[in-house]
PANUDO-798238 format. One record per residue (C-alpha): residue in three letters; z, x, y. Coordinates in steps of 0.2 Angstrom, whole numbers, padded with zeros to 4 digits, always signed. Example, Ala and Ser with C-alpha at 12.3 -4.5 7.8 and 13.67 -1.06 7.14 Angstrom:
<recs>
ALA+0039+0062-0022/SER+0036+0068-0005/
</recs>
This chain:
<recs>
MET+0000+0000+0000/THR+0002+0015+0012/ASP-0016+0017+0016/SER-0019-0001+0019/VAL-0003-0002+0030/GLU-0010+0013+0040/SER-0027+0003+0042/PHE-0017-0012+0047/SER-0006-0002+0059/THR-0022+0006+0067/MET-0030-0011+0069/LEU-0014-0018+0077/ARG-0011-0003+0088/LYS-0029-0006+0095/ALA-0026-0025+0097/LEU-0009-0023+0106/GLY-0012-0007+0115/ASP+0002-0003+0128/ARG+0012-0018+0123/ILE+0019-0006+0109/ALA+0029+0009+0112/ALA+0019+0025+0111/ASP+0031+0032+0098/ALA+0027+0018+0086/ALA+0014+0025+0074/THR+0017+0013+0059/PHE+0018-0005+0057/LEU+0037-0004+0053/ASP+0039+0007+0069/MET+0031-0007+0079/MET+0044-0019+0073/ALA+0060-0022+0081/ASP+0075-0019+0070/ASP+0079-0038+0070/GLY+0060-0043+0071/VAL+0055-0058+0062/MET+0039-0062+0052/GLU+0034-0079+0047/PHE+0020-0086+0036/PRO+0018-0104+0040/PHE+0004-0108+0027/ALA+0012-0098+0012/PRO+0011-0108-0004/PRO+0027-0113-0013/GLY+0035-0099-0021/LEU+0028-0086-0009/THR+0038-0079+0006/THR+0038-0089+0022/ARG+0050-0080+0033/LEU+0057-0062+0034/GLU+0071-0057+0045/GLY+0074-0038+0050/LYS+0064-0022+0047/ALA+0072-0019+0030/ALA+0066-0036+0023/ILE+0049-0033+0030/ALA+0048-0016+0022/ARG+0053-0023+0005/HIS+0040-0037+0007/LEU+0026-0024+0011/ASP+0031-0014-0005/SER+0030-0030-0016/LEU+0014-0035-0007/GLY+0005-0019-0013/GLU+0009-0024-0031/MET+0000-0041-0029/ILE-0015-0037-0017/ALA-0024-0021-0015/PHE-0031-0020+0002/ASP-0047-0010+0006/GLY-0047-0012+0024/MET-0046-0022+0040/GLY-0060-0029+0051/GLU-0060-0027+0070/PRO-0048-0037+0080/THR-0052-0050+0092/VAL-0038-0051+0105/TYR-0034-0067+0115/ALA-0023-0066+0130/THR-0010-0079+0134/THR-0001-0085+0149/ASP+0015-0076+0142/PRO+0013-0058+0144/ASP+0024-0055+0129/VAL+0013-0065+0117/THR-0004-0060+0110/ILE-0015-0069+0098/VAL-0025-0058+0087/GLU-0039-0063+0075/PHE-0045-0051+0061/GLU-0050-0050+0043/GLY-0043-0041+0028/PHE-0052-0036+0013/GLY-0047-0032-0005/HIS-0043-0039-0022/GLY-0029-0046-0032/VAL-0021-0032-0042/SER-0018-0043-0058/THR-0034-0054-0057/GLY-0047-0042-0049/GLU-0052-0058-0038/ALA-0058-0054-0021/TYR-0046-0056-0007/ASP-0057-0058+0009/GLN-0045-0066+0021/ARG-0046-0071+0039/TYR-0030-0070+0049/ILE-0024-0077+0066/SER-0008-0069+0071/VAL+0003-0074+0085/ILE+0013-0059+0090/ARG+0028-0058+0103/THR+0033-0041+0109/HIS+0048-0035+0119/ALA+0053-0018+0125/GLY+0038-0010+0116/ARG+0042-0018+0099/ILE+0036-0033+0089/VAL+0050-0046+0089/GLN+0041-0060+0081/TYR+0025-0060+0070/ARG+0018-0077+0065/ASP+0004-0074+0053/TYR-0008-0089+0049/TRP-0020-0087+0034/ASN-0029-0097+0021/PRO-0017-0100+0006/LEU-0032-0104-0006/VAL-0038-0086-0003/VAL-0021-0079-0008/LEU-0019-0091-0023/ARG-0037-0085-0029/ALA-0032-0067-0028/LEU-0015-0069-0036/ARG-0019-0083-0049/GLY-0038-0082-0052/GLY-0052-0093-0047/ALA-0050-0105-0062/ALA-0033-0110-0056/VAL-0039-0113-0038/ASP-0054-0123-0044/ALA-0043-0134-0054/LEU-0031-0136-0040/VAL-0044-0142-0028/GLY-0055-0151-0040/GLY-0070-0140-0039/VAL-0077-0124-0034/ALA-0067-0118-0019/ASP-0075-0109-0004/HIS-0070-0090-0005/GLY-0069-0087+0013/
</recs>
């Protein structure tokens, strides 16, 4: 997971620029000690909220056992009326570790920063793409009653 976190960190640094402290090289460095990550669209049984840098680090380690990330797309950044909030749209590419199924995911992340660190990271993504990568295409097709869109 280290290489993919580096790719993610590079993309995020590009998207957030000077909103993040200069000494924050990795994603975990970018997070405040009491930072929160939320995944509002996570399917039942998957993580929906992480509180604190230690919980986020454990989640990233376990994520690497489930999904192998190959890279991240270029971010599109949307300014908001709140200078501490940034919306970032990007893609992640990889595959499920146990299934080999493609993981081509689109994300929209709402990120709140304070004092050069991320204090809240709300990550929106397609749960069917996650389930396909983790459980396989047949399980998703059975769930949705047909062939699911892979993107």
